[in-house]
Each structure stands twice: as C-alpha cells, then as structure tokens.
N, C-alpha and C positions, 0 to 999 in steps of 0.2 A: 452417579447415576439409580433413581431405582426401579425396576422391571413396571412399575404404573408408566415413570416419563418416560421410559424409552419408550415405550409402547405409546401412548398419547401422543408423542413427535411422528413415528415411525406413520401412525395413521395420518395424521396432516399431511403428514410430505407424499405418503401414496395418495392418496385425498385429490391435493390441489395437482398435482402434478400432471392426476389421469382427465380431470378438470382442462388445461394447460392447453393437453394434445401433446406434441414430438418436444421431447425436452434431454439435454445432453450427457444428466446422468439418471435416467428413468431409468441405464443396467442397471447400475449401481443403486438404484434405493427400493425399484422395481420387483426386476427381473433378476438379479440373485439376492436372497436374503441375509442381513445383515453380513454387506458389503463391507468391508473396512475400511472405504473412501466414505460411504454416506455415515458408518458408523460413528465414524472422527466429527463430523458432523453436528451430527446427533451429539452426541455428549457435548459437545462446545455449548451449542444450544442452552443446554440443559442446564451448562457451570454456567452462564448468563442468567438463567430466567432465575437459579439460587441465590444469585446479589444482587439481581437485574429483573426481582418477574415478570416476566410477558414482554421481554424483551427480544431475549433469544427466540418465542414463542414466533412471535411477528417478524426474525430475521427467517427463521426456517420458512413460513410463512410466502416472506413476498422470494427467497430463493427459489424456490419452487414453482415459482409464481410465471420465470419468466421461460419460455419458451412458445409455441403454436406453429411455431416455421420447418420444415427439415434444414435440419442439418447450417438452419440459416448463423454461421460465423459471429454476426452482430450479440447474437441470445449468448454465447459462449462467450466473450466478452465482459460482459456483462453480468454472468457466471461469475466470472473472476473474481469482475470487484466485490461483490459481494460477499464469496468468499474470504474478501481482504479485510471489510466488515464484521465479519464475525470471528476474525484470527484476531484483531484491532482488541477490538470491545472486551472479547472475551478476557484476552493478555489485562488490558483493564481496571474491568471491572472487578475481578476474583483476585486487585493485589491487597492488601490489610490495608485496610479506608478503615479511618474509625467507627466507633457505632453512631449509626443516626443517618450516615453518609446517604445520600439521594443521588439515582445514577434517571438520567434523563432521555430517550431515545428523541432522536430530532427534533431537537427542544424550540421553541421560535423569538429570540429576543422581542421581541415586537406583537402582534395582532397581524397574519399572515408575511412575517416579515423570514427573513428567509433561515436556515434548517440546517446546523452543521448534523453530522451524525449525531455527538455524543457531548451529554455536559450528564460532570460531576461535580456534586455539590457536600460539603462538607460541613460544621459547625462556624470556621472561621476565610474558611478561601474556596475559590472554583474554577472548576479546570474547563473548556471547553478545547471540543476534540472532533476534526475532518478527518478521513481517513479517503484516498484517491489513488488510481490505480493506472496505469497509462493503456491505452488503447498496443499491444505489443506485439502480436500474431507477426503481419509482416515485416516488423523490426526483426524481430526472431530468424524469418527464412533470408533478407537482406543479410544476417551477419554468418549464414550458412553457408550463401552463398558465391559473396563476397570477398576478397584478399584484405582488402585494403576499410578503416571505421576513422571516420572525425568525429569520436567522440560529445566535439562541442565545436562551437559559431566564430568567428576571425578568426584561429589561429592558421593551418593551412590549410592555402583553396583548395576546391575541388580537384579542379585540376591539375594540382601541383599533385594532389596527393592519387587521383588516378593514376595520372602518367608515373606514379611510386610502382605500378603496380599493374599498367596496363590494362588496366580494369574499372567494372563499376562503384561504389564507393558508397558507403551507407551513411547515409549523414542521423546527423544525431532529433534525439527525442525531449526537445529542446522546447517548441513550445508547448507542450500538451507540461511541461513541468512550467511553465512561464501562469499557465491556462489552470495552473490546482494554485498558484500562489496567489495569485490575482481572487479567484474565487475562495478562496482559504477566510483574505484579508476580506472581503462582503460577507460571510458569511459571521467573523468574531466582529465584527463590527461596534452591532446593537449589544453586543454580550458586555465591551468594555467598560460600557457606561459605571459598570461596576467594580470599581478599583482595585480588588478584591478575588478579577476575573485571567488566573496566566490561561494562554492555548498552546494547542500542538494541531499542527497538521503534520500526518503523516503519507508516506507516500512510496505503497507496496509494488519494488521493481522485482527483479530477477535474478539471476548470478549475478551479473557484469554489472556492480554497486557502482565502480567508478564512472556509469554515465549521467545518474544521478550527482555526481561528487562531482563532476570535471563542468557539469553545468551549470552548477548552483557556486563553485569559489574557483573558478580556472580564473588568477590574475587578467586574464586580459578582457575576458564580458564576461565574467561569472552573474548570474542571478544575483548573489544576494553582498556583493562585493561593489566598490563604486564603477568603478566601469561597466557596472552591465550595460549589456546590449539592450534592455528595457528601457527607454529613455522618456520621462516627463514630457509636455512641452515647450517647457525650459530648457530641453539636452537635458538634464540632470536626471542620475538614477533612478529609476524606478525602488521605491521604498513600500515596504510592506509592516510600518507602525504597529498593526493590530494583530499582527500576530510574534509566538517569544520563541518557538523551539518550531524544525521542524525535524521528522525523523526519515530513514530513507532504512525500509524493511526488505535484505532481502532474502524474496522467498517465492514468487508468487512461482518458478521452475518446477516450486515441487508441487503445486494447484494444479498445474497443466501435466507433471507426469502420474499423481495419480490419480487422476482422470482420464487416464489411459492405462492404469492398469503397469505402469514404466514401474522402475528402480529410482528411490527418492534418497538414496547419498546416504542410507543408515538411518530414513524418517525410518518410523513406524504407518503414519498416515498423512494426512493433507493437513490437516490442523494440528499436527505436531513439532511445538516453537522449538524443542532442540534442547539443550543444557548452559547451563552458565560456559565453559569451556570452548562452545562452537562457537562459528567464524561470529564474528557481531555487528548488530547495524549499524549506521554514523546516526550520528545530530549536529547539527549545524544552529548552536543559539545567537539568536538574534538580540538578543538584548537588548526589549524595546517596555522593560520599567517591572514585568511577573517572571519570577522562577519555575517552570513545569516539575513539580514535584517527582524527587526521586525515587518514591517508590515505581515510578510511573518509567523512570527511562530505566531502570531495573528488571519491572517488566518487560521493556521489550526489549531488552538486552543491545543498549543504546549507548555507544561509548563518543564523544566527540571524533568529532571529523579531523582533527589537526594530534587528537594525541600523541604524543610523539610513539607510541607501543605501530601509530599505524604504516608510520614513514617506510617502515622497509617493506612494507606488500604497495605494488605495486596498483591493485586492483581496488585499495585505500588511495588514490591519489588522483591529482588529475591526470587527463591525457590527452598529449598532443594528435597522439597518433597511434593508430592502432592496426598489426600489418596481419594476420592469421594466414598461418602454415594449414595444409591442405591436409585434413586428415579425414574417419569415418563421414555420414553425410549425418546431419541431425535433422527434423526436422518441428513444424511447428503448426 
C-alpha cells in the first residue's frame, strides 16, 4: 500500500465516522493515529482495491457508516459482519486468478434481484459468494455463564442436559445457520442460470467451530443430511441445490479481541488470517454440480470437515453435549 493510498483511506474513514456520530471503532480510527486495528483494516481494503478497484473503498465506507447510537450493541454486531466481508473478499480477490478476471461487489443476476457479496468471472467460469456472520455476543456470554451446552437440536433434551449439571443450558445457534442457507439459496438462484457458475457460502464463526459443524452434519438432525430438522411441506429434508459449498471460518474472536486491544493468540491484527500451519477452517461440499476453485479454498484455508486428519480433534467433530469446567471468567 502506497502512502497516498493509505492517506486516502484514512481520510475517508475519519470523515465518514465523524459524520456518523458515535462509532465503536472511533478510538482506533480517529483518536489513536496508526492504531494497529485500523491499519490492518485499511491495508485489507487497499489490497481489495488493487485487485478489484473501488470495492475496498466501498467496504471501508460502509464500515465507517455503521453507528450513530452510543454503545448500541446491534451496531457492533453489524461491524463484525462487515469485517467478515472485508476479510473474505480480500482473501478471494487477492488469489492468483487468471489475467482478465472481473470482480463485482453485490452483483444482481436480474435487475432489482437479490445481491450476494461477490461475483468472480473468468474466461471460462464464474463464482458467486455470500458471507454471513451470526449475532454471537449473547451466545458467547451464555457459554461463559452456563456449565452445559447443547451444540445441536434433537440430541439430548434441554431438561436432561440441565439436570446433568444443575444449571442453565446454552442452546444451539442453529436457526441463524438455517437462515444463512436459505438466504444464500435465494441469492444464488438467478446466477445458476449460467451452468458454469459455482456458489460458495462462507460463515464466519468464532473459535468454537464445533458449533456450525454440529448443526450442519450431525447425523440426527444436521442441516446438510437427509435427517435435517428443516423439512419441506412433504416432510422431506430441505435441500439447497443452488449452494455448492459451505465454508465455516473460525475468526470472529480475533475481531472481538482486536477491537478491545486484547491479546489475539499470535495474530498480528484483526485481518491476520494466519499461515498454512495454523488451525484449519472447514468446508462442506454439497455436490450440486459445480466445484469451487481450489485456489479459493486454499486462500480460505478450508479443508473438508470429514478429512481423516480432523477426526482426532474434538472441536472438528459434531458434539452431542459440552460441559464446561469452571475457569477464569471471559466476557463478550
């Protein structure tokens, strides 16, 4: 990033935030010059602009515009969503695409139609991408306060789980994941008129990656299994024929820690995606006709959820019940 690029984005973010009013990130972007949190975001947006002119600038403008109400937590969660979009889009557009590749931000297959995050068009194929982030702050608090957690529905009953530790139970965040699948299915539909279009839904979660894994592929009620708890009117499992692949990324906890100037466990800043040897993210291939380019999966560091190398790690396998051992308190 050149000095001119950096100064332009700094000015854009500061001017927009000052017009917005209260902003959760005003300390890092306005009050502390060259704050590491802000600098990482600015670099990511500049990298996007280099590969896809204007998209990084637009994402930064959107990020800087979220606010206006003092300490309004829904705005903070919207910011986490926007950070997730920046993170994923930067990873994808900065991959080694062939010359002439075109990137479109929030494209529409038909005038006035639904808009996914990104469309990548090469000479022979297309990739349409949607990025989703759940509202996890209250869920994180529940995990910290409750001894018992049910990662998916349909296994143990809440009453039995509560009796096992005589306390409240943290319930699964499965409805948001179902909503993500439905929305991606809807947004991708128009783009599938082109048979050479692959589709990718990216869900950005925190470090508790067993939660989306359990919701998606537990054999009793998993949303991507024939036994899904989501049913069609005829009683059959709801399917998602317009989605080729789902990737779950364990990164939201880095955003939260970085925004609070807390330790990030070796990551340099909020947009630091780690290196090849770091813990992997996971993908779920739906086999709906198209294959997401390998260069994208590599950039997202996503390996198959049923990779044999993951079976020995509890966090990468569906969990029926989680019982937390008391330790020093965490906050969200």
